[in-house]
C-alpha positions in Angstrom: 140.7 88.2 93.0 137.5 89.3 91.5 134.2 89.6 93.1 131.3 89.4 90.6 127.4 90.1 91.1 127.1 86.7 91.0 129.7 86.0 93.8 128.0 88.5 95.8 124.5 87.1 95.6 125.9 83.9 96.3 127.6 84.9 99.6 124.2 86.3 100.6 123.4 82.5 101.3 126.5 81.5 102.3 130.1 82.7 102.2 131.3 79.4 102.4 129.7 78.6 99.0 131.8 81.7 97.8 135.0 80.6 99.3 134.6 77.2 97.5 133.6 78.7 94.1 137.0 80.6 94.5 139.3 78.3 96.2 137.8 74.7 95.4 137.2 74.6 91.6 137.3 70.9 91.4 134.0 70.8 93.4 132.0 73.1 91.0 129.4 71.0 89.3 128.5 71.3 85.6 125.3 72.8 84.5 122.3 70.3 84.1 120.1 70.4 81.0 117.3 72.3 82.6 119.6 75.2 83.7 121.1 75.5 80.5 117.8 75.8 79.0 117.0 78.6 81.5 120.3 80.3 80.2 118.8 80.1 76.8 115.4 81.5 77.9 117.0 84.3 79.5 118.9 85.0 76.3 116.0 85.1 74.2 114.1 87.3 76.8 117.2 89.6 76.8 117.1 89.9 73.0 113.5 91.2 72.8 113.8 93.3 75.8 116.6 95.5 73.7 113.6 95.8 71.3 111.8 97.8 74.3 114.4 100.6 74.8 115.2 101.0 71.0 118.7 101.6 69.3 121.6 101.2 71.5 125.2 100.1 71.1 126.6 96.8 72.4 129.9 96.4 74.5 131.9 94.1 72.3 134.0 92.1 74.9 134.0 88.5 75.9 132.6 87.5 79.2 136.2 86.7 80.7 137.4 90.0 79.4 136.4 92.3 82.5 139.3 94.7 82.1 138.7 95.1 78.2 134.9 95.5 78.7 135.1 98.1 81.3 137.5 100.1 79.0 135.3 99.9 75.9 132.4 101.2 78.2 134.0 104.2 79.2 134.8 105.0 75.5 131.1 104.3 74.5 129.8 106.4 77.5 131.2 109.5 75.5 129.2 109.3 72.3 125.9 107.0 73.1 122.9 107.2 75.3 121.9 103.6 75.5 124.8 100.9 76.3 124.1 97.0 76.4 126.1 94.9 78.6 128.1 97.8 80.1 130.9 96.9 82.3 132.4 98.5 85.4 135.4 97.3 87.5 136.8 98.6 90.7 140.5 98.6 92.0 139.4 96.1 94.9 138.4 93.4 92.5 134.5 94.0 92.1 133.1 94.1 88.8 129.7 93.7 87.0 127.9 94.0 83.6 124.4 95.7 83.6 121.9 94.7 80.8 121.4 98.3 80.1 122.8 101.4 80.8 120.7 104.4 79.8 121.5 108.1 80.0 119.2 110.2 82.3 120.3 113.9 82.1 123.9 114.1 83.8 123.5 110.5 85.2 122.6 107.1 84.2 119.5 104.3 84.8 120.7 100.8 85.4 118.1 98.6 84.2 118.2 94.6 84.7 116.4 92.5 82.2 114.7 89.2 83.9 112.9 86.4 82.3 110.6 86.0 85.3 107.1 87.6 85.9 107.8 89.6 89.2 110.6 91.5 90.9 112.2 89.1 93.4 114.1 89.9 96.5 117.4 89.2 95.3 117.2 91.2 92.0 117.3 94.3 94.5 120.6 92.9 95.9 121.8 92.3 92.3 121.1 96.1 91.4 122.6 97.3 94.8 126.0 95.6 94.0 126.0 97.1 90.4 125.0 100.4 91.5 128.0 100.4 94.0 130.2 99.3 91.4 129.2 101.8 88.7 128.9 104.8 91.0 132.5 103.8 92.6 133.8 103.6 88.9 132.7 107.1 88.1 129.1 106.7 86.6 126.5 108.6 88.7 123.3 106.5 89.0 119.9 108.2 89.0 117.5 105.1 88.8 117.8 101.2 89.2 114.9 99.4 87.4 114.1 95.9 86.5 112.3 95.0 83.4 110.6 91.7 83.6 107.9 89.7 81.7 104.1 90.6 82.2 102.0 87.6 83.2 99.0 89.4 82.2 100.0 89.6 78.5 98.0 87.5 76.1 99.3 87.0 72.9 97.1 87.6 70.0 99.2 87.6 66.7 102.5 89.2 66.4 104.4 89.8 69.7 103.5 93.1 71.2 106.9 94.0 72.8 105.5 97.0 74.9 102.8 94.9 76.5 105.3 91.6 76.9 107.2 93.5 79.5 106.9 95.8 82.6 109.3 98.1 83.7 109.5 98.6 87.7 111.5 101.3 89.2 113.2 99.8 92.2 115.7 102.6 93.2 114.2 103.1 96.7 114.7 99.6 97.8 118.1 99.4 96.1 119.3 102.6 98.0 118.2 100.7 101.5 120.6 98.3 100.6 123.8 100.6 100.4 125.3 100.7 103.9 124.7 96.8 104.4 126.6 96.1 100.8 129.4 98.2 101.6 130.1 96.6 104.8 129.7 93.1 103.4 131.6 93.5 100.2 134.8 94.5 102.2 134.3 91.3 104.4 133.7 89.1 101.3 137.0 90.5 99.6 138.8 89.0 102.5 136.8 85.8 102.9 137.5 84.6 99.5 141.3 85.3 99.8 141.7 83.4 103.1 143.3 80.2 103.2 141.2 78.1 105.5 137.9 77.0 104.5 134.9 78.6 106.6 133.3 76.6 109.1 129.5 76.9 108.5 127.1 74.7 110.1 124.7 72.6 107.6 121.1 73.5 107.5 117.9 72.8 105.6 118.5 75.4 102.8 121.7 73.9 102.0 120.0 71.3 99.9 119.7 74.0 97.1 123.5 74.8 97.0 125.5 73.5 94.3 128.3 72.5 96.7 125.7 70.4 98.9 127.4 67.1 97.6 130.4 68.2 99.0 129.1 69.9 102.4 126.4 67.3 102.9 128.3 64.2 102.0 127.8 62.8 105.5 123.8 63.4 105.3 122.1 60.0 104.8 119.6 59.4 101.9 116.7 60.0 104.4 117.4 62.5 107.1 115.8 64.9 109.6 115.8 67.5 106.9 113.3 65.1 105.1 111.1 64.1 108.3 110.9 67.6 110.0 110.1 71.1 109.1 113.0 73.2 107.9 113.1 75.1 111.2 112.8 72.1 113.5 115.4 70.3 111.4 117.7 72.8 111.9 117.1 73.4 115.6 117.6 69.5 116.2 120.9 69.6 114.1 122.2 72.3 116.2 121.4 70.7 119.3 122.3 67.3 118.6 124.9 67.2 115.7 122.9 64.3 114.0 121.4 64.1 110.7 119.9 60.7 111.7 116.3 60.0 112.1 116.9 57.2 114.3 118.0 59.7 116.7 114.7 61.8 116.5 112.5 61.4 119.7 108.6 61.8 119.4 108.6 65.5 121.0 110.6 66.7 117.8 107.6 65.6 115.9 105.0 68.7 115.5 102.7 66.6 113.4 100.9 63.1 113.1 102.4 62.4 109.7 105.8 63.2 111.2 105.1 60.8 114.0 103.8 58.1 111.5 106.9 58.7 109.1 109.4 58.3 112.0 107.8 55.3 113.4 107.7 53.4 110.1 111.1 54.1 109.4 112.4 53.0 112.7 110.5 49.9 112.5 110.9 49.4 108.4 107.1 49.0 108.3 103.8 50.2 106.8 101.3 52.3 108.1 97.8 51.3 107.2 94.6 52.7 107.9 91.9 50.4 106.2 88.9 52.5 107.0 90.3 55.7 105.5 91.3 53.6 102.4 87.9 52.3 102.2 86.4 55.7 102.6 88.3 57.0 99.7 87.6 54.1 97.4 83.7 54.4 97.9 84.0 57.8 96.3 85.0 56.1 92.9 82.5 55.3 90.3 83.4 52.9 87.5 84.6 52.9 84.7 87.8 54.6 85.8 89.9 57.0 83.9 93.3 57.5 84.8 94.7 60.5 83.6 97.8 62.1 83.1 98.9 65.5 81.2 102.3 66.4 80.0 102.8 70.2 79.3 105.3 72.9 78.1 106.2 76.2 79.4 107.5 79.1 77.1 108.7 82.4 78.7 107.9 84.1 75.5 104.3 82.9 74.5 104.4 81.0 71.2 100.7 80.5 70.8 97.6 82.9 70.6 95.8 82.8 73.7 98.8 82.1 75.9 100.7 84.3 78.4 104.3 83.9 79.7 104.8 80.8 81.2 101.4 79.6 80.4 101.2 75.4 80.7 100.5 74.2 77.4 99.3 70.5 77.5 100.6 68.6 74.7 100.2 65.1 75.6 98.0 63.0 77.7 97.7 59.4 78.8 94.4 57.7 79.4 94.3 54.1 81.1 90.3 52.9 81.1 89.3 50.2 83.9 85.8 49.1 83.8 85.8 47.1 87.2 88.3 46.9 89.9 89.3 43.4 88.6 89.4 44.2 84.9 92.4 44.7 82.9 92.7 48.4 81.7 92.8 49.8 78.1 95.0 52.5 77.2 94.5 55.8 75.2 97.0 58.2 74.4 97.6 61.6 72.6 100.7 63.2 71.7 100.8 66.5 69.3 103.8 65.8 66.9 103.7 69.0 65.0 105.2 72.4 65.7 101.9 74.2 66.2 99.3 74.8 69.0 98.5 71.2 70.5 95.7 72.6 72.7 92.4 72.1 70.6 93.3 68.8 69.2 94.1 67.6 72.7 91.0 69.2 74.3 88.8 67.7 71.6 90.4 64.0 71.9 90.2 64.3 75.5 86.4 64.9 75.6 85.7 62.1 73.2 87.9 59.7 75.2 86.6 60.4 78.7 83.0 59.2 78.0 80.2 61.0 80.0 80.4 58.9 83.4 82.9 57.4 85.7 85.7 58.9 87.9 88.6 60.7 86.5 91.6 59.5 88.6 94.5 62.0 88.7 97.6 62.5 90.8 97.5 65.7 92.3 94.3 67.1 91.2 95.3 70.7 91.2 97.3 70.4 87.9 95.0 68.6 85.8 91.9 70.5 86.9 93.5 74.0 86.2 94.6 73.0 82.8 90.9 72.0 82.1 89.8 75.4 83.4 92.2 77.2 81.0 91.3 75.2 78.1 87.5 75.7 78.8 88.5 79.4 78.7 90.4 79.4 75.7 87.6 77.2 73.8 84.1 78.6 75.0 82.4 75.9 72.8 84.4 73.0 74.7 84.0 74.6 78.0 80.9 72.7 79.2 82.5 69.3 78.5 86.0 70.2 80.0 84.3 71.3 83.4 82.1 68.4 83.3 85.4 66.5 83.4 86.5 68.3 86.3 83.2 67.5 88.3 84.4 63.8 87.8 87.8 64.1 89.1 89.2 62.0 92.1 92.6 62.5 93.5 94.7 59.4 94.2 97.3 61.3 96.1 94.7 61.7 98.9 95.2 58.5 100.7 98.9 58.7 100.3 99.4 62.3 101.4 97.2 61.9 104.4 98.9 58.6 105.3 96.1 56.3 105.0 98.5 54.2 103.4 102.5 54.9 104.1 105.7 52.8 103.5 109.0 53.9 104.9 110.5 53.6 101.5 108.5 57.0 100.6 111.1 59.0 102.8 108.4 61.4 103.8 107.1 62.0 100.2 103.5 61.1 98.6 105.0 62.1 95.1 104.3 59.1 92.8 108.1 58.9 91.9 108.5 57.6 95.6 104.9 56.0 96.2 105.2 53.7 93.2 108.5 52.0 93.8 107.5 51.5 97.4 104.5 49.4 96.5 105.6 47.7 93.2 108.6 46.6 91.2 108.0 49.5 88.7 110.1 52.8 89.0 111.2 55.5 86.7 114.9 54.9 86.9 116.6 54.3 83.8 114.0 56.1 81.6 115.1 58.3 79.0 112.5 60.7 80.3 111.8 60.4 84.1 110.2 63.4 85.1 107.9 66.4 84.0 110.9 68.6 83.7 112.7 66.5 81.3 109.6 65.9 79.3 109.0 69.6 79.2 112.6 70.6 78.2 112.9 68.0 75.5 109.5 69.0 74.0 110.2 72.7 74.0 113.4 71.9 72.3 111.3 70.2 69.4 108.8 73.3 69.3 111.8 75.5 68.9 113.4 73.5 66.0 116.4 72.5 67.9 116.0 68.7 67.3 117.0 66.5 64.3 114.3 64.4 63.0 115.6 61.5 64.5 116.2 62.9 67.9 112.3 63.9 67.8 111.3 60.5 67.0 113.2 59.1 69.9 111.7 61.7 71.9 108.3 60.9 70.8 108.8 57.3 71.8 110.2 58.2 75.2 107.4 60.7 76.0 104.6 58.1 75.0 106.4 55.5 77.4 107.0 57.8 80.2 103.5 59.5 80.3 102.0 56.1 79.9 103.8 54.9 82.9 102.3 57.7 84.9 98.8 56.4 84.3 99.6 52.9 84.6 101.1 53.5 88.0 97.9 54.8 89.3 96.2 51.5 88.1 98.6 49.7 90.4 98.3 51.7 93.0 94.7 51.5 92.9 95.1 47.5 93.1 97.5 48.0 95.9 94.8 50.5 97.9 92.1 47.5 97.2 94.5 45.1 98.6 95.2 46.8 101.9 91.3 47.9 102.3 90.5 44.5 102.4 93.2 43.5 104.8 95.6 41.8 102.2 99.4 42.4 101.9 
């Protein structure tokens, strides 16, 4: 049975997950659209990274053909100095592919290409496993390196490949993993072949595992993992064997918010602090402009003035309300061309927001940061954009601070939970139901990966989704006024 690099990395989090991957193929979930898009991003970054090092030779072998790839690599190292996707395999079943294998004197440098903008801890584990395999397969390794995107690179004109990437030598960190890894590998080779499923206690980090639906099938929709901090939740489950909020006593709650959430859930009730709601409402100045952005992120900057993973706003929705009792009117912007949307968006935003009145957003850091970025990009618009920021009021605050809370929120102040807790409106069943979906679909449009009909439908879906975000704030404002005045 093989043990790949990804198997090894998975086992560092949980060796039960490794066992399930090898022995319960029926439980392995498929990839969602976001994951598939991340794969595509990685491939595009990899293609550009090859240009960073120059001419090399690819190991021409299918992903499943481990033995064939290893044989071809052995042949290519005799005559080439740069080998892409080199493969090595050991008799014990361990194998891996390295993005780039570069000759360095009598040895080789191993280079991993990453689409992130920094070296993450697990990259060191990645390379430690690869060094273990390649060295034991007969390839002496001199250096281990990570080539990742440079988050300080700003595009101007054509891409500058040498500036787009940063190469970091992580050899010392990799070497520190050697003894630990060699012992671990021997254990993992045995574990993945054992007949019985490992018995591993569930804990808070398991939510991110692809096998959580199986291992966490007995965890209720709202559990101690939602109510308590990760550390406290793990301690509670270890001591009591229960996931249920009903079993959490007051002394397990370490914050006032947790006590409020617990009591509201146990009593299926609301928590209302009218004075604090009124205090927040008194900060408002009418007319109100309810604002929400949608943005797209590109690993490889598409437009001048953008960095890797810059948040590029391409859409906004604006509901305008003149008085607390008046019906709002709606203004919207959606860039429907494959070009930089920022200048047109910024100009229309300034025109639409007037000079007076509060700009109501939900989680102000996001919109305010985008406005600051736009101000830096367009100095002639900076004064107007920063003036908008001076008027921003964050509707998240009364819900996050528990001035108003419903047990239906399940310890979340996200608008996706707050809205259905206080209205009949929700995001369920929408073609685009969250910012991640909006981003991935718009990116597909920008990259030319949609038909004209698909783009037309996407534009309609985006307008509906972003429009609901700002209309949701209108409804929640009405709710806040009702509870501030003692209505229910």
